[in-house]
All heavy atoms as an XYZ file, in Angstrom:
885
protein
N     -26.009     15.211     20.223
C     -25.951     15.083     18.759
C     -24.744     15.693     18.182
O     -24.096     15.160     17.326
C     -27.288     15.657     18.190
C     -27.398     15.277     16.715
S     -27.831     13.584     16.586
C     -28.349     13.606     14.927
N     -24.410     16.883     18.702
C     -23.305     17.550     18.206
C     -22.052     16.921     18.488
O     -21.058     16.874     17.809
C     -23.250     19.022     18.737
C     -22.174     19.928     18.088
C     -22.290     21.256     18.559
O     -23.398     21.856     18.653
O     -21.230     21.867     18.886
N     -21.981     16.228     19.689
C     -20.846     15.476     20.128
C     -20.493     14.356     19.188
O     -19.334     14.117     18.878
C     -20.964     15.050     21.604
C     -19.844     14.258     22.152
S     -18.570     15.517     22.461
C     -17.589     14.647     23.627
N     -21.507     13.634     18.748
C     -21.327     12.526     17.848
C     -20.765     13.030     16.532
O     -19.880     12.435     15.903
C     -22.655     11.798     17.685
O     -23.250     11.476     18.887
C     -22.504     10.550     16.758
N     -21.295     14.146     15.977
C     -20.853     14.694     14.708
C     -19.389     15.096     14.757
O     -18.599     14.822     13.876
C     -21.688     15.851     14.284
N     -18.969     15.686     15.916
C     -17.606     16.137     16.061
C     -16.701     14.875     16.153
O     -15.620     14.826     15.571
C     -17.476     16.969     17.379
C     -17.983     18.308     17.115
O     -18.106     18.788     16.011
N     -18.342     18.966     18.240
N     -17.091     13.812     16.855
C     -16.282     12.640     16.944
C     -16.105     11.879     15.598
O     -15.060     11.384     15.290
C     -16.793     11.681     18.062
O     -18.103     11.196     17.651
N     -17.211     11.958     14.846
C     -17.153     11.340     13.522
C     -16.175     12.124     12.667
O     -15.382     11.524     11.877
C     -18.510     11.273     12.837
C     -19.421     10.239     13.531
C     -18.441     10.917     11.400
C     -20.827     10.175     13.148
N     -16.289     13.462     12.705
C     -15.357     14.361     11.922
C     -13.898     14.123     12.329
O     -13.045     13.974     11.392
C     -15.734     15.753     12.116
C     -14.933     16.785     11.407
C     -15.140     16.558      9.809
C     -15.299     18.218     11.712
N     -13.650     13.959     13.546
C     -12.260     13.748     14.045
C     -11.719     12.405     13.548
O     -10.611     12.261     13.092
C     -12.179     13.972     15.598
C     -10.851     13.382     16.172
C     -12.419     15.333     15.973
N     -12.572     11.424     13.696
C     -12.251     10.095     13.251
C     -11.961     10.072     11.735
O     -10.965      9.466     11.312
C     -13.330      9.071     13.581
O     -13.616      9.120     14.931
C     -12.937      7.705     13.114
N     -12.742     10.730     10.987
C     -12.546     10.805      9.482
C     -11.227     11.568      9.153
O     -10.489     11.176      8.252
C     -13.695     11.433      8.768
C     -14.908     10.586      8.604
C     -16.136     11.377      7.998
C     -14.623      9.370      7.758
N     -10.942     12.601      9.873
C      -9.726     13.378      9.690
C      -8.502     12.511      9.958
O      -7.542     12.521      9.197
C      -9.705     14.626     10.465
C     -10.664     15.743      9.953
C     -10.646     16.960     10.928
C     -10.251     16.261      8.611
N      -8.554     11.808     11.057
C      -7.453     10.907     11.425
C      -7.278      9.786     10.396
O      -6.184      9.446      9.956
C      -7.671     10.287     12.826
C      -7.497     11.353     13.860
C      -6.665      9.175     13.121
C      -7.922     10.947     15.270
N      -8.376      9.243      9.912
C      -8.382      8.204      8.918
C      -7.733      8.627      7.583
O      -6.826      8.014      7.028
C      -9.782      7.626      8.670
C      -9.863      6.566      7.678
C      -9.388      5.364      7.848
C     -10.432      6.897      6.342
C      -9.471      4.315      6.841
C     -10.545      5.918      5.397
C      -9.998      4.625      5.639
N      -8.188      9.763      7.066
C      -7.638     10.321      5.821
C      -6.295     10.883      5.926
O      -5.452     10.728      5.078
C      -8.606     11.368      5.272
C      -9.853     10.789      4.671
C     -11.090     11.168      5.134
C      -9.793      9.823      3.643
C     -12.278     10.592      4.655
C     -11.015      9.318      3.123
C     -12.231      9.640      3.658
N      -5.950     11.375      7.133
C      -4.556     11.774      7.392
C      -3.583     10.636      7.412
O      -2.489     10.762      6.842
N      -4.022      9.507      7.941
C      -3.209      8.268      7.916
C      -2.985      7.791      6.574
O      -1.884      7.429      6.203
C      -3.836      7.183      8.758
O      -4.017      7.742     10.133
C      -2.919      6.007      8.939
N      -4.042      7.765      5.716
C      -3.844      7.302      4.312
C      -2.976      8.181      3.593
O      -2.091      7.764      2.886
C      -5.376      7.240      3.707
C      -6.139      6.110      4.287
C      -5.188      7.034      2.205
C      -7.561      6.091      3.780
N      -3.164      9.507      3.685
C      -2.273     10.422      2.926
C      -0.812     10.291      3.441
O       0.078     10.359      2.628
C      -2.786     11.888      3.131
C      -4.042     12.130      2.347
C      -1.750     12.953      2.593
C      -4.867     13.355      2.619
N      -0.611     10.170      4.758
C       0.702      9.971      5.385
C       1.303      8.687      4.779
O       2.521      8.692      4.416
N       0.575      7.564      4.633
C       1.156      6.399      4.147
C       1.512      6.509      2.715
O       2.547      6.014      2.241
C       0.129      5.213      4.263
C       0.052      4.656      5.656
S      -1.156      3.260      5.794
C      -0.349      2.104      4.714
N       0.733      7.253      1.918
C       1.060      7.429      0.501
C       2.270      8.263      0.343
O       3.205      7.947     -0.473
C      -0.146      8.056     -0.308
C      -1.325      6.984     -0.362
C       0.162      8.541     -1.631
C      -2.581      7.568     -0.889
N       2.355      9.372      1.087
C       3.574     10.233      1.047
C       4.837      9.433      1.525
O       5.914      9.523      0.865
C       3.386     11.462      1.913
C       4.627     12.190      2.103
C       2.320     12.346      1.328
N       4.658      8.661      2.583
C       5.799      7.810      3.013
C       6.188      6.808      1.970
O       7.395      6.505      1.709
C       5.472      7.104      4.319
C       6.545      6.232      4.915
C       7.759      7.033      5.318
C       5.978      5.508      6.137
N       5.262      6.170      1.276
C       5.587      5.246      0.280
C       6.276      5.851     -0.883
O       7.235      5.303     -1.444
C       4.231      4.542     -0.197
C       4.404      3.528     -1.312
C       5.253      2.331     -0.938
O       5.321      1.973      0.276
N       5.904      1.689     -1.796
N       5.833      7.063     -1.330
C       6.539      7.746     -2.391
C       7.966      8.019     -2.043
O       8.900      7.790     -2.756
C       5.780      9.008     -2.793
C       4.440      8.618     -3.456
C       6.579      9.940     -3.710
C       3.541      9.845     -3.636
N       8.183      8.514     -0.767
C       9.491      8.799     -0.325
C      10.420      7.565     -0.323
O      11.538      7.546     -0.674
C       9.407      9.391      1.099
C      10.767      9.665      1.698
C      11.601     10.666      1.301
C      11.208      8.749      2.751
C      12.804     10.886      1.873
C      12.431      8.998      3.411
C      13.239     10.015      2.949
N       9.862      6.441      0.271
C      10.636      5.226      0.385
C      10.879      4.601     -1.020
O      11.930      3.926     -1.199
C       9.914      4.177      1.277
C       9.884      4.558      2.718
C       9.003      3.517      3.467
C      11.278      4.644      3.338
N       9.989      4.759     -2.006
C      10.115      4.176     -3.280
C      11.193      4.936     -4.122
O      11.797      4.382     -5.007
C       8.814      4.213     -4.037
O       7.893      3.350     -3.390
N      11.422      6.174     -3.750
C      12.399      7.015     -4.487
C      13.806      6.791     -4.058
O      14.740      7.394     -4.599
C      11.993      8.495     -4.413
C      10.773      8.790     -5.216
C      10.531     10.285     -5.156
N       9.450     10.699     -5.990
C       8.902     11.818     -6.093
N       9.422     12.833     -5.440
N       7.936     12.075     -6.915
N      14.045      6.070     -2.950
C      15.327      5.881     -2.448
C      16.189      5.037     -3.390
O      15.675      4.333     -4.347
C      15.353      5.193     -1.068
O      14.712      3.909     -1.162
C      14.669      5.981     -0.050
N      17.540      5.078     -3.243
C      18.451      4.351     -4.183
C      18.184      2.834     -4.112
O      18.171      2.118     -5.098
C      19.881      4.640     -3.704
C      20.879      4.129     -4.589
C      20.987      4.861     -5.923
O      20.641      6.067     -6.005
O      21.378      4.279     -7.005
N      17.987      2.265     -2.880
C      17.784      0.804     -2.728
C      16.348      0.543     -3.037
O      15.437      1.341     -2.849
C      18.119      0.420     -1.304
C      19.577      0.576     -1.011
C      19.876      0.079      0.429
N      21.172      0.153      0.710
C      21.727     -0.047      1.914
N      20.864     -0.457      2.914
N      22.983     -0.045      2.177
N      16.154     -0.766     -3.349
C      14.784     -1.249     -3.654
C      13.958     -1.536     -2.406
O      12.743     -1.393     -2.360
C      14.842     -2.505     -4.441
C      15.316     -2.298     -5.860
C      15.340     -3.543     -6.624
N      16.070     -3.480     -7.860
C      16.330     -4.422     -8.653
N      15.859     -5.626     -8.404
N      16.932     -4.184     -9.764
N      14.619     -2.075     -1.436
C      13.865     -2.681     -0.275
C      13.112     -1.687      0.604
O      11.962     -2.047      1.032
C      14.852     -3.466      0.541
C      15.355     -4.663     -0.149
C      16.537     -4.847     -0.629
C      14.574     -5.828     -0.549
N      16.648     -6.067     -1.297
C      15.515     -6.649     -1.207
C      13.254     -6.260     -0.289
C      15.015     -7.914     -1.744
C      12.823     -7.437     -0.806
C      13.744     -8.222     -1.463
N      13.510     -0.496      0.824
C      12.678      0.388      1.618
C      11.300      0.658      1.049
O      10.249      0.773      1.709
C      13.438      1.689      1.722
C      14.896      1.280      1.555
C      14.845      0.127      0.542
N      11.177      0.695     -0.295
C       9.870      0.857     -0.883
C       8.947     -0.287     -0.787
O       7.727     -0.160     -1.056
N       9.445     -1.471     -0.424
C       8.601     -2.607     -0.223
C       8.205     -2.902      1.171
O       7.394     -3.801      1.474
C       9.367     -3.837     -0.701
C       9.606     -3.874     -2.228
C      10.508     -5.073     -2.654
C       8.318     -3.938     -3.013
N       8.579     -2.065      2.128
C       8.213     -2.236      3.544
C       6.788     -2.086      3.768
O       6.112     -3.004      4.402
C       9.044     -1.289      4.436
C      10.501     -1.588      4.410
C       8.484     -1.265      5.835
C      11.349     -0.521      5.083
N       6.158     -1.036      3.331
C       4.640     -0.838      3.596
C       3.813     -1.840      2.793
O       2.857     -2.380      3.464
C       4.338      0.583      3.157
C       4.785      1.670      4.111
C       4.314      3.023      3.597
C       4.315      1.521      5.515
N       4.127     -2.254      1.582
C       3.296     -3.269      0.946
C       3.462     -4.611      1.617
O       2.398     -5.350      1.752
C       3.868     -3.363     -0.446
C       4.434     -2.051     -0.775
C       4.931     -1.583      0.548
N       4.597     -4.975      2.086
C       4.760     -6.232      2.872
C       4.012     -6.226      4.173
O       3.348     -7.111      4.534
C       6.278     -6.528      3.120
C       6.915     -6.925      1.798
C       6.435     -7.597      4.164
C       8.458     -7.010      1.862
N       3.926     -5.016      4.848
C       3.249     -4.967      6.054
C       1.704     -5.014      5.926
O       1.049     -5.752      6.647
C       3.486     -3.566      6.714
S       5.150     -3.475      7.510
N       1.214     -4.428      4.839
C      -0.255     -4.536      4.513
C      -0.583     -5.953      4.093
O      -1.669     -6.421      4.428
C      -0.646     -3.567      3.459
O       0.094     -3.709      2.249
C      -0.564     -2.127      3.985
N       0.314     -6.646      3.356
C       0.103     -8.039      2.998
C       0.052     -8.952      4.247
O      -0.819     -9.787      4.417
C       1.182     -8.538      2.002
C       1.094     -9.994      1.641
C      -0.127    -10.249      0.736
C       2.388    -10.410      0.946
N       0.989     -8.717      5.128
C       0.940     -9.565      6.394
C      -0.284     -9.225      7.233
O      -0.816    -10.122      7.838
C       2.203     -9.243      7.276
C       3.521     -9.741      6.567
C       4.740     -9.267      7.443
C       3.591    -11.229      6.520
N      -0.725     -8.038      7.227
C      -2.024     -7.672      7.918
C      -3.174     -8.466      7.322
O      -3.993     -8.949      8.071
C      -2.207     -6.204      7.946
C      -3.505     -5.794      8.659
C      -3.600     -5.916     10.027
C      -4.614     -5.308      7.937
C      -4.778     -5.538     10.636
C      -5.739     -4.962      8.601
C      -5.841     -5.020      9.967
O      -6.942     -4.661     10.555
N      -3.225     -8.490      5.988
C      -4.348     -9.173      5.334
C      -4.298    -10.651      5.657
O      -5.283    -11.292      5.868
C      -4.246     -8.912      3.808
N      -3.015    -11.236      5.696
C      -2.904    -12.648      6.054
C      -3.390    -12.873      7.485
O      -4.018    -13.869      7.806
C      -1.453    -13.148      5.855
C      -1.049    -13.314      4.400
C       0.441    -13.588      4.374
C      -1.790    -14.405      3.726
N      -3.031    -12.063      8.347
C      -3.419    -12.085      9.749
C      -4.887    -12.069      9.928
O      -5.493    -12.804     10.692
C      -2.820    -10.973     10.583
C      -3.029    -10.935     12.073
C      -2.397    -12.128     12.726
C      -2.542     -9.688     12.665
N      -5.572    -11.203      9.159
C      -7.019    -11.078      9.215
C      -7.678    -12.431      8.693
O      -8.614    -12.910      9.389
C      -7.514     -9.885      8.365
C      -9.065     -9.931      8.157
C      -7.147     -8.631      9.052
N      -7.115    -12.929      7.633
C      -7.673    -14.169      7.112
C      -7.410    -15.398      8.010
O      -8.302    -16.291      8.086
C      -7.011    -14.511      5.773
S      -7.694    -13.380      4.510
N      -6.353    -15.335      8.803
C      -6.095    -16.530      9.735
C      -7.041    -16.444     10.948
O      -7.213    -17.416     11.667
C      -4.646    -16.455     10.141
C      -3.725    -17.091      9.126
S      -2.147    -17.399      9.795
C      -1.358    -15.813      9.666
N      -7.563    -15.240     11.259
C      -8.478    -15.056     12.397
C      -9.930    -15.286     12.042
O     -10.792    -14.955     12.887
C      -8.303    -13.669     13.036
C      -6.972    -13.596     13.735
O      -6.581    -14.526     14.362
N      -6.246    -12.514     13.692
N     -10.243    -15.851     10.918
C     -11.641    -16.039     10.505
C     -12.091    -17.358     11.196
O     -11.488    -18.430     11.137
C     -11.773    -16.157      8.963
C     -13.146    -16.684      8.610
C     -11.471    -14.918      8.289
N     -13.275    -17.211     11.839
C     -13.948    -18.418     12.431
C     -14.774    -19.046     11.367
O     -15.333    -18.400     10.536
C     -14.746    -17.969     13.591
C     -15.510    -19.191     14.213
C     -13.943    -17.266     14.653
N     -14.882    -20.280     11.379
C     -15.645    -21.005     10.387
C     -17.059    -20.462     10.252
O     -17.833    -20.382     11.331
C     -15.668    -22.534     10.656
C     -16.358    -23.341      9.583
C     -16.090    -24.762      9.700
N     -16.792    -25.491      8.594
C     -16.580    -26.637      8.344
N     -15.750    -27.399      8.996
N     -17.286    -27.259      7.375
N     -17.416    -20.146      9.098
C     -18.818    -19.578      8.819
C     -19.496    -20.560      7.912
O     -19.319    -20.548      6.754
C     -18.680    -18.211      8.100
C     -20.044    -17.566      8.052
C     -17.736    -17.270      8.934
N     -20.515    -21.239      8.446
C     -21.244    -22.190      7.677
C     -20.470    -23.302      7.160
O     -19.619    -23.933      7.915
N     -20.659    -23.659      5.934
C     -19.912    -24.789      5.320
C     -18.445    -24.389      5.050
O     -18.090    -23.278      5.002
C     -20.646    -25.320      4.062
O     -20.480    -24.293      3.078
N     -17.726    -25.437      4.635
C     -16.254    -25.188      4.334
C     -16.126    -24.283      3.052
O     -15.286    -23.415      3.048
C     -15.546    -26.540      4.185
C     -14.063    -26.397      3.872
C     -13.379    -25.793      5.040
C     -13.514    -27.774      3.562
N     -16.952    -24.521      2.089
C     -16.879    -23.759      0.835
C     -17.271    -22.259      1.193
O     -16.589    -21.399      0.558
C     -17.935    -24.325     -0.180
N     -18.249    -22.014      1.960
C     -18.519    -20.596      2.348
C     -17.429    -19.970      3.130
O     -17.098    -18.782      2.915
C     -19.799    -20.632      3.241
C     -21.069    -20.969      2.451
C     -22.340    -20.943      3.434
O     -22.093    -20.983      4.620
O     -23.385    -21.101      2.904
N     -16.735    -20.738      3.977
C     -15.710    -20.144      4.814
C     -14.485    -19.859      3.853
O     -13.932    -18.778      3.951
C     -15.152    -21.189      5.836
O     -16.311    -21.498      6.669
C     -14.087    -20.581      6.680
N     -14.212    -20.680      2.847
C     -13.110    -20.478      1.940
C     -13.413    -19.240      1.108
O     -12.573    -18.452      0.872
C     -12.757    -21.751      1.118
C     -11.781    -21.367     -0.037
C     -12.246    -22.807      1.976
N     -14.605    -19.114      0.603
C     -15.099    -17.999     -0.202
C     -14.967    -16.724      0.583
O     -14.481    -15.677      0.113
C     -16.453    -18.241     -0.697
C     -16.995    -17.184     -1.614
C     -16.167    -17.056     -2.928
C     -18.438    -17.368     -1.959
N     -15.362    -16.754      1.920
C     -15.294    -15.550      2.751
C     -13.924    -15.212      3.000
O     -13.574    -13.985      2.894
C     -16.108    -15.885      4.055
C     -16.108    -14.715      5.008
C     -16.904    -13.618      4.760
C     -15.358    -14.795      6.167
C     -16.921    -12.568      5.638
C     -15.371    -13.694      7.038
C     -16.181    -12.590      6.766
N     -13.054    -16.162      3.224
C     -11.601    -15.874      3.466
C     -10.927    -15.241      2.143
O     -10.136    -14.296      2.231
C     -10.857    -17.047      3.857
C     -11.077    -17.472      5.207
S     -10.305    -19.032      5.786
C      -8.597    -18.599      5.653
N     -11.334    -15.761      0.981
C     -10.737    -15.216     -0.225
C     -11.226    -13.802     -0.478
O     -10.402    -12.921     -0.927
C     -11.136    -16.109     -1.401
N     -12.481    -13.547     -0.191
C     -13.025    -12.212     -0.344
C     -12.327    -11.178      0.646
O     -11.981    -10.126      0.284
C     -14.524    -12.200     -0.085
C     -15.191    -10.825     -0.290
C     -15.020    -10.355     -1.695
C     -16.690    -10.929      0.103
N     -12.145    -11.684      1.894
C     -11.464    -10.821      2.849
C     -10.023    -10.564      2.410
O      -9.527     -9.411      2.544
C     -11.447    -11.578      4.214
C     -12.585    -11.296      5.250
C     -12.316    -12.023      6.482
C     -12.689     -9.754      5.495
N      -9.393    -11.603      1.884
C      -8.005    -11.404      1.493
C      -7.869    -10.428      0.395
O      -7.020     -9.526      0.340
C      -7.401    -12.778      1.048
C      -5.918    -12.762      0.695
C      -5.023    -12.570      1.701
C      -5.523    -12.765     -0.642
C      -3.682    -12.546      1.434
C      -4.183    -12.783     -0.928
C      -3.209    -12.603      0.095
N      -8.830    -10.536     -0.553
C      -8.770     -9.516     -1.680
C      -9.128     -8.120     -1.205
O      -8.433     -7.159     -1.669
C      -9.759     -9.921     -2.768
C      -9.397    -11.161     -3.616
C     -10.591    -11.534     -4.480
C      -8.158    -10.935     -4.378
N     -10.059     -7.930     -0.382
C     -10.443     -6.595      0.096
C      -9.387     -5.983      1.008
O      -9.075     -4.785      0.880
C     -11.760     -6.709      0.925
C     -12.998     -6.958      0.055
C     -14.234     -7.077      0.985
C     -13.171     -5.740     -0.959
N      -8.764     -6.776      1.839
C      -7.676     -6.280      2.780
C      -6.370     -6.029      2.056
O      -5.471     -5.395      2.590
C      -7.588     -7.129      3.963
C      -8.460     -6.836      5.071
C      -9.713     -7.430      5.119
C      -8.143     -5.922      6.116
C     -10.585     -7.092      6.174
C      -8.989     -5.626      7.088
C     -10.300     -6.267      7.092
N      -6.276     -6.458      0.821
C      -5.027     -6.244      0.018
C      -5.218     -5.113     -0.966
O      -4.264     -4.824     -1.725
C      -4.617     -7.534     -0.752
C      -3.790     -8.383      0.032
O      -2.837     -7.902      0.788
N      -3.933     -9.702     -0.035
N      -6.303     -4.396     -0.921
C      -6.437     -3.161     -1.783
C      -5.307     -2.182     -1.360
O      -4.673     -1.657     -2.376
C      -7.830     -2.595     -1.615
C      -8.889     -3.544     -2.252
C      -7.894     -1.179     -2.218
C     -10.305     -3.103     -2.021
N      -5.014     -1.855     -0.120
C      -3.875     -1.030      0.125
C      -2.569     -1.574     -0.482
O      -1.717     -0.765     -0.899
C      -3.836     -0.898      1.648
C      -5.164     -1.235      2.119
C      -5.709     -2.213      1.122
N      -2.373     -2.817     -0.379
C      -1.219     -3.468     -0.941
C      -1.045     -3.231     -2.437
O       0.069     -2.794     -2.948
C      -1.185     -4.977     -0.641
O      -1.351     -5.201      0.732
C       0.127     -5.642     -1.119
N      -2.149     -3.372     -3.138
C      -2.123     -3.088     -4.574
C      -1.787     -1.560     -4.894
O      -0.981     -1.354     -5.741
C      -3.507     -3.445     -5.231
C      -3.989     -4.819     -4.940
C      -5.333     -5.056     -4.680
C      -3.139     -5.918     -4.932
C      -5.809     -6.319     -4.390
C      -3.607     -7.247     -4.623
C      -4.967     -7.373     -4.412
O      -5.413     -8.642     -4.134
N      -2.386     -0.735     -4.134
C      -2.185      0.718     -4.335
C      -0.670      1.010     -4.047
O      -0.019      1.766     -4.792
C      -3.068      1.541     -3.503
C      -4.527      1.370     -4.009
C      -2.706      2.963     -3.439
C      -5.616      1.922     -3.123
N      -0.221      0.536     -2.920
C       1.186      0.809     -2.519
C       2.149      0.182     -3.492
O       3.209      0.818     -3.889
C       1.496      0.298     -1.106
C       0.680      1.013      0.010
C       0.964      0.347      1.322
C       1.131      2.469      0.090
N       1.926     -0.968     -3.979
C       2.820     -1.610     -5.022
C       2.762     -0.824     -6.322
O       3.796     -0.693     -7.071
C       2.445     -3.017     -5.299
C       2.903     -4.073     -4.226
C       2.359     -5.386     -4.497
C       4.423     -4.096     -4.150
N       1.551     -0.252     -6.707
C       1.482      0.482     -7.934
C       2.290      1.805     -7.772
O       3.111      2.190     -8.730
C       0.039      0.939     -8.241
N       2.291      2.433     -6.597
C       3.103      3.610     -6.346
C       4.528      3.216     -6.405
O       5.382      3.991     -7.065
C       2.785      4.207     -4.988
C       1.315      4.814     -4.939
C       3.803      5.292     -4.603
C       0.862      5.279     -3.576
N       4.978      2.123     -5.810
C       6.257      1.619     -5.883
C       6.809      1.416     -7.311
O       7.879      1.994     -7.611
C       6.456      0.335     -5.075
C       7.771     -0.352     -5.205
C       8.885      0.165     -4.462
C       7.957     -1.455     -5.965
C      10.094     -0.431     -4.522
C       9.132     -2.025     -6.083
C      10.250     -1.566     -5.331
O      11.470     -2.148     -5.468
N       6.044      0.689     -8.105
C       6.480      0.424     -9.485
C       6.482      1.697    -10.309
O       7.452      1.902    -11.191
C       5.614     -0.667    -10.120
C       5.937     -2.007     -9.538
C       4.907     -2.768     -8.923
C       7.223     -2.509     -9.605
C       5.181     -3.994     -8.452
C       7.538     -3.785     -9.115
C       6.526     -4.501     -8.519
N       5.669      2.639    -10.142
C       5.627      3.884    -10.898
C       6.902      4.695    -10.529
O       7.603      5.174    -11.364
C       4.340      4.672    -10.616
C       3.188      4.064    -11.337
C       4.495      6.132    -11.168
C       1.801      4.610    -10.913
N       7.203      4.807     -9.222
C       8.385      5.558     -8.816
C       9.647      4.896     -9.339
O      10.585      5.581     -9.792
C       8.406      5.684     -7.274
S       7.177      6.794     -6.638
N       9.728      3.588     -9.187
C      10.926      2.907     -9.690
C      11.106      3.025    -11.239
O      12.252      3.210    -11.700
C      10.911      1.432     -9.300
C      10.936      1.132     -7.858
C      11.959      1.826     -7.119
N      13.303      1.181     -7.425
C      14.447      1.517     -6.814
N      14.397      2.481     -5.917
N      15.574      0.999     -7.177
N       9.959      3.032    -11.943
C      10.032      3.189    -13.417
C      10.629      4.550    -13.803
O      11.403      4.699    -14.650
C       8.730      2.874    -14.086
C       8.741      2.868    -15.546
C       9.492      1.663    -16.059
O       9.651      0.599    -15.445
N       9.992      1.840    -17.300
N      10.037      5.583    -13.032
C      10.461      6.965    -13.304
C      12.027      7.029    -12.991
O      12.753      7.764    -13.707
C       9.696      7.936    -12.516
C       8.280      8.117    -13.086
C       7.596      9.163    -12.249
N       6.258      9.313    -12.693
C       5.312      9.998    -12.087
N       5.656     10.615    -10.849
N       4.105     10.133    -12.584
N      12.448      6.448    -11.944
C      13.798      6.479    -11.482
C      14.699      5.802    -12.562
O      15.820      6.307    -12.936
C      13.949      5.802    -10.167
C      15.424      5.844     -9.665
C      15.451      5.309     -8.196
N      16.707      5.347     -7.643
C      17.303      6.456     -7.170
N      16.716      7.586     -7.245
N      18.583      6.428     -6.752
N      14.247      4.686    -13.053
C      14.991      3.973    -14.137
C      15.059      4.862    -15.384
O      16.214      4.894    -16.016
C      14.192      2.661    -14.477
C      15.013      1.618    -15.284
C      14.123      0.447    -15.477
C      14.917     -0.817    -15.299
N      14.046     -2.000    -15.575
N      14.014      5.432    -15.786
C      14.044      6.354    -16.984
C      15.087      7.476    -16.714
O      15.765      7.841    -17.738
C      12.685      6.849    -17.279
C      11.736      5.950    -17.996
C      10.457      6.615    -18.299
C       9.449      5.660    -18.892
N       8.157      6.266    -19.188
N      14.978      8.101    -15.597
C      15.894      9.216    -15.380
C      17.370      8.725    -15.351
O      18.251      9.479    -15.868
C      15.523      9.835    -13.939
C      16.066     11.187    -13.784
C      15.641     11.874    -12.496
N      14.144     11.742    -12.252
C      13.655     11.264    -11.170
N      14.408     10.838    -10.187
N      12.357     11.186    -11.045
N      17.603      7.605    -14.848
C      18.937      7.056    -14.771
C      19.478      6.788    -16.239
O      20.609      7.071    -16.542
C      18.993      5.766    -14.028
C      20.357      5.312    -13.623
C      20.271      4.130    -12.724
C      21.557      3.650    -12.179
N      21.532      2.525    -11.296
N      18.625      6.220    -17.053
C      18.948      6.040    -18.463
C      19.185      7.318    -19.193
O      20.158      7.440    -20.023
C      17.907      5.188    -19.192
C      17.803      3.796    -18.690
S      16.484      2.829    -19.472
C      17.021      2.734    -21.148
N      18.370      8.341    -18.946
C      18.648      9.585    -19.677
C      19.956     10.305    -19.133
O      20.705     10.853    -20.044
C      17.464     10.611    -19.299
C      16.127     10.375    -20.071
C      15.055     11.328    -19.531
C      16.371     10.651    -21.552
N      20.292     10.059    -17.877
C      21.571     10.631    -17.415
C      22.724      9.885    -18.080
O      23.704     10.513    -18.449
C      21.631     10.390    -15.892
C      20.748     11.390    -15.137
O      20.297     12.414    -15.752
O      20.544     11.091    -13.938
N      22.560      8.621    -18.281
C      23.680      7.804    -18.983
C      23.796      8.351    -20.453
O      24.820      8.446    -20.900
C      23.345      6.374    -19.008
C      23.638      5.625    -17.692
C      23.443      4.160    -17.843
C      23.648      3.458    -16.547
N      23.422      1.914    -16.617
N      22.666      8.558    -21.069
C      22.730      8.976    -22.436
C      23.327     10.404    -22.522
O      24.103     10.741    -23.405
C      21.283      9.024    -23.061
C      20.735      7.741    -23.360
S      19.006      7.679    -23.838
C      18.884      8.994    -25.049
N      23.028     11.287    -21.590
C      23.568     12.622    -21.599
C      25.043     12.528    -21.380
O      25.862     13.326    -21.997
C      22.896     13.459    -20.507
C      21.523     13.867    -20.915
O      21.196     13.922    -22.082
N      20.660     14.138    -19.848
N      25.529     11.655    -20.544
C      26.991     11.540    -20.240
C      27.698     10.942    -21.446
O      28.735     11.450    -21.820
C      27.215     10.559    -19.049
C      26.822     11.324    -17.773
C      28.663     10.115    -19.007
C      26.843     10.438    -16.520
N      27.036     10.051    -22.198
C      27.616      9.490    -23.408
C      27.712     10.581    -24.512
O      28.630     10.635    -25.319
C      26.828      8.295    -23.940
C      27.059      7.061    -23.082
C      26.210      5.919    -23.612
O      25.341      6.070    -24.385
N      26.445      4.765    -22.926
N      26.661     11.478    -24.566
C      26.667     12.549    -25.563
C      27.741     13.535    -25.270
O      28.288     14.131    -26.245
C      25.271     13.263    -25.570
C      24.132     12.365    -26.099
O      24.523     11.402    -26.834
O      23.000     12.754    -25.865
N      28.123     13.690    -24.050
C      29.157     14.725    -23.717
C      30.534     14.170    -24.151
O      31.419     15.032    -24.347
C      29.142     15.024    -22.176
C      27.978     15.840    -21.758
C      27.963     15.923    -20.297
C      27.971     17.224    -22.398
N      30.706     12.871    -24.150
C      32.078     12.315    -24.543
C      32.278     12.362    -25.989
O      31.990     12.545    -26.917
C      32.133     10.867    -24.065
C      32.181     10.830    -22.480
O      32.745     11.747    -21.913
N      31.741      9.725    -21.953
């Protein structure tokens, strides 16, 4: 019994560590000068969601299968939405900071 609790704890720690690592990496990549590095992780998660949807075996009728694939696509894109939100927040802050720097330079002249 204790072995199972320990393995669950280790699995949860690895899972949450991976999530925190991805968020920190996304923030780092989103703050770079170029735009593209910040889009790497969202594109990877989007491709993963598409891969999952393409591997769905027909479940019941065609309408049920399409509904199931749409639900899967939405659920597997939750990390994509979160990573894109981080990206746009970081880019917006960078843009504001750049505009303030320009204003400060103009004030000095």
